[in-house]
VODO-228124 format. One record per residue (C-alpha): x, y, z. Coordinates in steps of 0.2 Angstrom, whole numbers, plus 5000, padded with zeros to 4 digits. Layout:
BEGIN
<x=X | y=Y | z=Z>
...
//
This chain:
BEGIN
<x=5909 | y=5649 | z=5608>
<x=5924 | y=5646 | z=5620>
<x=5928 | y=5630 | z=5629>
<x=5929 | y=5630 | z=5648>
<x=5948 | y=5628 | z=5647>
<x=5949 | y=5643 | z=5636>
<x=5938 | y=5654 | z=5647>
<x=5949 | y=5648 | z=5662>
<x=5964 | y=5654 | z=5653>
<x=5956 | y=5670 | z=5648>
<x=5951 | y=5673 | z=5666>
<x=5969 | y=5668 | z=5673>
<x=5976 | y=5681 | z=5662>
<x=5964 | y=5694 | z=5668>
<x=5969 | y=5690 | z=5686>
<x=5987 | y=5691 | z=5682>
<x=5986 | y=5709 | z=5674>
<x=5976 | y=5715 | z=5689>
<x=5989 | y=5710 | z=5702>
<x=5993 | y=5723 | z=5715>
<x=6011 | y=5729 | z=5716>
<x=6010 | y=5745 | z=5725>
<x=6012 | y=5752 | z=5743>
<x=6009 | y=5748 | z=5756>
<x=6015 | y=5731 | z=5752>
<x=6008 | y=5724 | z=5768>
<x=5990 | y=5728 | z=5762>
<x=5992 | y=5721 | z=5744>
<x=6003 | y=5706 | z=5746>
<x=5989 | y=5696 | z=5755>
<x=5977 | y=5700 | z=5741>
<x=5990 | y=5694 | z=5728>
<x=5993 | y=5678 | z=5739>
<x=5974 | y=5673 | z=5740>
<x=5971 | y=5676 | z=5722>
<x=5985 | y=5665 | z=5717>
<x=5983 | y=5650 | z=5727>
<x=5971 | y=5641 | z=5716>
<x=5952 | y=5638 | z=5716>
<x=5941 | y=5632 | z=5702>
<x=5936 | y=5650 | z=5697>
<x=5919 | y=5642 | z=5694>
<x=5909 | y=5658 | z=5698>
<x=5918 | y=5670 | z=5686>
<x=5918 | y=5656 | z=5672>
<x=5899 | y=5654 | z=5674>
<x=5897 | y=5672 | z=5673>
<x=5907 | y=5672 | z=5656>
<x=5897 | y=5657 | z=5650>
<x=5881 | y=5667 | z=5654>
<x=5888 | y=5682 | z=5645>
<x=5892 | y=5672 | z=5629>
<x=5874 | y=5666 | z=5628>
<x=5870 | y=5683 | z=5622>
<x=5886 | y=5691 | z=5616>
<x=5901 | y=5683 | z=5608>
<x=5913 | y=5697 | z=5614>
<x=5916 | y=5688 | z=5630>
<x=5931 | y=5699 | z=5634>
<x=5919 | y=5713 | z=5638>
<x=5913 | y=5703 | z=5653>
<x=5930 | y=5701 | z=5661>
<x=5928 | y=5716 | z=5673>
<x=5912 | y=5708 | z=5680>
<x=5920 | y=5691 | z=5681>
<x=5935 | y=5698 | z=5690>
<x=5923 | y=5708 | z=5702>
<x=5914 | y=5691 | z=5706>
<x=5931 | y=5682 | z=5709>
<x=5939 | y=5695 | z=5720>
<x=5922 | y=5697 | z=5730>
<x=5922 | y=5678 | z=5733>
<x=5940 | y=5678 | z=5739>
<x=5936 | y=5692 | z=5750>
<x=5922 | y=5682 | z=5759>
<x=5934 | y=5667 | z=5761>
<x=5947 | y=5678 | z=5769>
<x=5935 | y=5685 | z=5782>
<x=5926 | y=5668 | z=5784>
<x=5943 | y=5660 | z=5788>
<x=5946 | y=5673 | z=5802>
<x=5928 | y=5669 | z=5809>
<x=5931 | y=5650 | z=5808>
<x=5949 | y=5652 | z=5815>
<x=5954 | y=5641 | z=5800>
<x=5973 | y=5638 | z=5797>
<x=5972 | y=5631 | z=5779>
<x=5963 | y=5636 | z=5763>
<x=5966 | y=5626 | z=5747>
<x=5980 | y=5617 | z=5756>
<x=5989 | y=5633 | z=5760>
<x=5990 | y=5645 | z=5775>
<x=5975 | y=5656 | z=5776>
<x=5978 | y=5674 | z=5775>
<x=5976 | y=5678 | z=5793>
<x=5987 | y=5663 | z=5798>
<x=6001 | y=5668 | z=5785>
<x=6001 | y=5686 | z=5790>
<x=5990 | y=5691 | z=5805>
<x=5971 | y=5694 | z=5809>
<x=5972 | y=5713 | z=5807>
<x=5980 | y=5712 | z=5790>
<x=5967 | y=5699 | z=5785>
<x=5953 | y=5711 | z=5790>
<x=5960 | y=5726 | z=5781>
<x=5965 | y=5717 | z=5765>
<x=5948 | y=5709 | z=5764>
<x=5940 | y=5726 | z=5766>
<x=5950 | y=5733 | z=5751>
<x=5946 | y=5718 | z=5740>
<x=5928 | y=5722 | z=5742>
<x=5931 | y=5740 | z=5736>
<x=5940 | y=5733 | z=5721>
<x=5926 | y=5722 | z=5717>
<x=5915 | y=5738 | z=5715>
<x=5929 | y=5747 | z=5706>
<x=5930 | y=5733 | z=5693>
<x=5911 | y=5733 | z=5691>
<x=5911 | y=5752 | z=5688>
<x=5922 | y=5748 | z=5672>
<x=5905 | y=5743 | z=5665>
<x=5898 | y=5761 | z=5668>
<x=5894 | y=5763 | z=5650>
<x=5884 | y=5747 | z=5649>
<x=5865 | y=5751 | z=5649>
<x=5862 | y=5738 | z=5662>
<x=5875 | y=5745 | z=5675>
<x=5861 | y=5750 | z=5687>
<x=5853 | y=5733 | z=5687>
<x=5870 | y=5724 | z=5688>
<x=5875 | y=5734 | z=5704>
<x=5858 | y=5731 | z=5711>
<x=5861 | y=5712 | z=5709>
<x=5878 | y=5713 | z=5716>
<x=5872 | y=5722 | z=5731>
<x=5858 | y=5710 | z=5734>
<x=5870 | y=5695 | z=5732>
<x=5883 | y=5703 | z=5744>
<x=5870 | y=5706 | z=5758>
<x=5863 | y=5689 | z=5755>
<x=5881 | y=5681 | z=5758>
<x=5883 | y=5690 | z=5774>
<x=5865 | y=5685 | z=5780>
<x=5869 | y=5667 | z=5776>
<x=5886 | y=5668 | z=5786>
<x=5877 | y=5675 | z=5801>
<x=5864 | y=5662 | z=5800>
<x=5877 | y=5648 | z=5799>
<x=5886 | y=5656 | z=5814>
<x=5869 | y=5656 | z=5824>
<x=5866 | y=5638 | z=5820>
<x=5882 | y=5633 | z=5830>
<x=5873 | y=5638 | z=5846>
<x=5856 | y=5632 | z=5842>
<x=5848 | y=5615 | z=5844>
<x=5832 | y=5619 | z=5836>
<x=5838 | y=5622 | z=5818>
<x=5825 | y=5617 | z=5805>
<x=5828 | y=5610 | z=5788>
<x=5819 | y=5625 | z=5780>
<x=5831 | y=5636 | z=5789>
<x=5846 | y=5626 | z=5783>
<x=5841 | y=5626 | z=5765>
<x=5839 | y=5645 | z=5766>
<x=5856 | y=5647 | z=5774>
<x=5865 | y=5637 | z=5760>
<x=5855 | y=5647 | z=5747>
<x=5861 | y=5663 | z=5754>
<x=5879 | y=5659 | z=5760>
<x=5883 | y=5648 | z=5744>
<x=5870 | y=5648 | z=5730>
<x=5866 | y=5666 | z=5728>
<x=5884 | y=5670 | z=5722>
<x=5882 | y=5657 | z=5708>
<x=5865 | y=5664 | z=5703>
<x=5871 | y=5682 | z=5704>
<x=5886 | y=5679 | z=5694>
<x=5876 | y=5671 | z=5680>
<x=5863 | y=5685 | z=5681>
<x=5876 | y=5699 | z=5680>
<x=5884 | y=5690 | z=5665>
<x=5868 | y=5689 | z=5656>
<x=5863 | y=5707 | z=5660>
<x=5880 | y=5714 | z=5655>
<x=5878 | y=5705 | z=5638>
<x=5861 | y=5713 | z=5635>
<x=5849 | y=5699 | z=5640>
<x=5831 | y=5703 | z=5644>
<x=5826 | y=5704 | z=5663>
<x=5817 | y=5688 | z=5661>
<x=5831 | y=5678 | z=5653>
<x=5843 | y=5685 | z=5666>
<x=5831 | y=5680 | z=5680>
<x=5831 | y=5662 | z=5673>
<x=5850 | y=5662 | z=5673>
<x=5850 | y=5668 | z=5691>
<x=5838 | y=5654 | z=5696>
<x=5848 | y=5641 | z=5687>
<x=5863 | y=5646 | z=5697>
<x=5855 | y=5647 | z=5713>
<x=5847 | y=5629 | z=5712>
<x=5863 | y=5622 | z=5705>
<x=5872 | y=5630 | z=5720>
<x=5859 | y=5622 | z=5733>
<x=5861 | y=5605 | z=5724>
<x=5880 | y=5606 | z=5725>
<x=5880 | y=5610 | z=5743>
<x=5868 | y=5596 | z=5747>
<x=5880 | y=5584 | z=5737>
<x=5895 | y=5591 | z=5747>
<x=5886 | y=5587 | z=5763>
<x=5883 | y=5569 | z=5757>
<x=5901 | y=5567 | z=5751>
<x=5908 | y=5573 | z=5767>
<x=5901 | y=5558 | z=5776>
<x=5900 | y=5545 | z=5762>
<x=5913 | y=5551 | z=5749>
<x=5929 | y=5543 | z=5743>
<x=5942 | y=5554 | z=5752>
<x=5954 | y=5553 | z=5737>
<x=5940 | y=5558 | z=5725>
<x=5932 | y=5571 | z=5736>
<x=5948 | y=5579 | z=5741>
<x=5944 | y=5581 | z=5759>
<x=5944 | y=5571 | z=5775>
<x=5928 | y=5561 | z=5776>
<x=5918 | y=5565 | z=5791>
<x=5925 | y=5582 | z=5794>
<x=5907 | y=5589 | z=5796>
<x=5903 | y=5576 | z=5809>
<x=5919 | y=5579 | z=5819>
<x=5915 | y=5598 | z=5819>
<x=5897 | y=5595 | z=5825>
<x=5890 | y=5604 | z=5810>
<x=5871 | y=5604 | z=5807>
<x=5871 | y=5598 | z=5789>
<x=5856 | y=5592 | z=5779>
<x=5860 | y=5574 | z=5784>
<x=5860 | y=5578 | z=5803>
<x=5844 | y=5589 | z=5802>
<x=5835 | y=5576 | z=5792>
<x=5840 | y=5562 | z=5804>
<x=5833 | y=5572 | z=5819>
<x=5817 | y=5575 | z=5809>
<x=5815 | y=5556 | z=5806>
<x=5822 | y=5548 | z=5821>
<x=5813 | y=5540 | z=5835>
<x=5816 | y=5547 | z=5853>
<x=5830 | y=5534 | z=5857>
<x=5840 | y=5537 | z=5840>
<x=5837 | y=5556 | z=5841>
<x=5844 | y=5556 | z=5859>
<x=5859 | y=5546 | z=5853>
<x=5862 | y=5557 | z=5838>
<x=5861 | y=5573 | z=5849>
<x=5874 | y=5566 | z=5861>
<x=5886 | y=5561 | z=5846>
<x=5884 | y=5578 | z=5838>
<x=5888 | y=5587 | z=5854>
<x=5902 | y=5577 | z=5862>
<x=5920 | y=5581 | z=5861>
<x=5926 | y=5566 | z=5871>
<x=5925 | y=5552 | z=5858>
<x=5938 | y=5545 | z=5847>
<x=5935 | y=5554 | z=5830>
<x=5934 | y=5537 | z=5820>
<x=5922 | y=5530 | z=5832>
<x=5911 | y=5546 | z=5832>
<x=5911 | y=5547 | z=5813>
<x=5906 | y=5528 | z=5811>
<x=5892 | y=5530 | z=5824>
<x=5884 | y=5545 | z=5816>
<x=5886 | y=5537 | z=5799>
<x=5877 | y=5521 | z=5805>
<x=5862 | y=5532 | z=5810>
<x=5862 | y=5540 | z=5793>
<x=5862 | y=5523 | z=5785>
<x=5848 | y=5516 | z=5796>
<x=5837 | y=5531 | z=5792>
<x=5841 | y=5530 | z=5773>
<x=5847 | y=5548 | z=5774>
<x=5860 | y=5546 | z=5759>
<x=5846 | y=5541 | z=5747>
<x=5835 | y=5555 | z=5754>
<x=5848 | y=5568 | z=5752>
<x=5852 | y=5562 | z=5734>
<x=5833 | y=5564 | z=5730>
<x=5832 | y=5582 | z=5736>
<x=5848 | y=5586 | z=5727>
<x=5840 | y=5579 | z=5711>
<x=5825 | y=5590 | z=5714>
<x=5835 | y=5606 | z=5714>
<x=5845 | y=5600 | z=5699>
<x=5829 | y=5597 | z=5689>
<x=5823 | y=5615 | z=5694>
<x=5840 | y=5622 | z=5688>
<x=5839 | y=5614 | z=5671>
<x=5821 | y=5619 | z=5670>
<x=5826 | y=5637 | z=5671>
<x=5841 | y=5634 | z=5659>
<x=5829 | y=5627 | z=5646>
<x=5818 | y=5643 | z=5648>
<x=5832 | y=5655 | z=5643>
<x=5827 | y=5661 | z=5625>
<x=5843 | y=5656 | z=5616>
<x=5846 | y=5641 | z=5605>
<x=5849 | y=5625 | z=5615>
<x=5866 | y=5622 | z=5607>
<x=5872 | y=5638 | z=5616>
<x=5866 | y=5631 | z=5633>
<x=5874 | y=5614 | z=5631>
<x=5891 | y=5619 | z=5638>
<x=5883 | y=5626 | z=5654>
<x=5872 | y=5610 | z=5656>
<x=5888 | y=5599 | z=5654>
<x=5897 | y=5609 | z=5667>
<x=5883 | y=5608 | z=5679>
<x=5882 | y=5589 | z=5676>
<x=5900 | y=5588 | z=5680>
<x=5899 | y=5598 | z=5696>
<x=5884 | y=5588 | z=5702>
<x=5890 | y=5571 | z=5696>
<x=5905 | y=5569 | z=5707>
<x=5907 | y=5551 | z=5713>
<x=5901 | y=5549 | z=5730>
//
């Protein structure tokens, strides 16, 4: 079985062979740009790892891996437009480098190429199931994005809603990638479903950890500015759990802090973090993250292939969920 670096290299070669050098250049240059500016390629690598659980000819899974990666980048292009973001992976976002109309149109054609790549599997017996999974995932991602935007103007968001939102916006693509990889390699419906559940629960755990690291992580190890979510008044798990547990005075203080734009950023971050610490939110977030991680590994254990085949996936998940806080 191939190592993660080997799968990454295989995938990078696939991406380079699928670069778009045709007219109109203004449509395709932005696609080549976003696909080349980095990223961990985690979703397509997990797809290939799931494929290899059931079939050693992992090259046959590359069209599906490419479809997942170009779809993921399509969502980033459109999300950046909606968020009015100027940077992605430390580089200009597509709409900032080019323009908004180009970002919309190039994103649209990326989605079509995702389907075109999946159709390269048309001789595969599971093609109908694969397309059904992809469609459900794509719809879920859009639903999750809309929920996230709705939360920006609501002050009554509940924890259950937040967990549902991150499941749709972030986690279902991880789960769907693994389910598609398993199905493409001939896995049973039951095994493919366990692969999906492993990916979804890992994705939720990863996002909860990301919420925690955003406030309490080491900026050099985390790779982002600590406190960014607080500064942007995002309703993360930490904020919603605090509102659930806080007394009236603390709740009023937190609501004020998470709505004001007239406070020095450093002071605002420290004040909100002090509330989190007082309510023991970091430990509670870590505990629920662990619950989702345990659910993920339970589903991984139920996939009916030898344990040694699943070890690489387990190690990768542990590395993802074991970043220093």
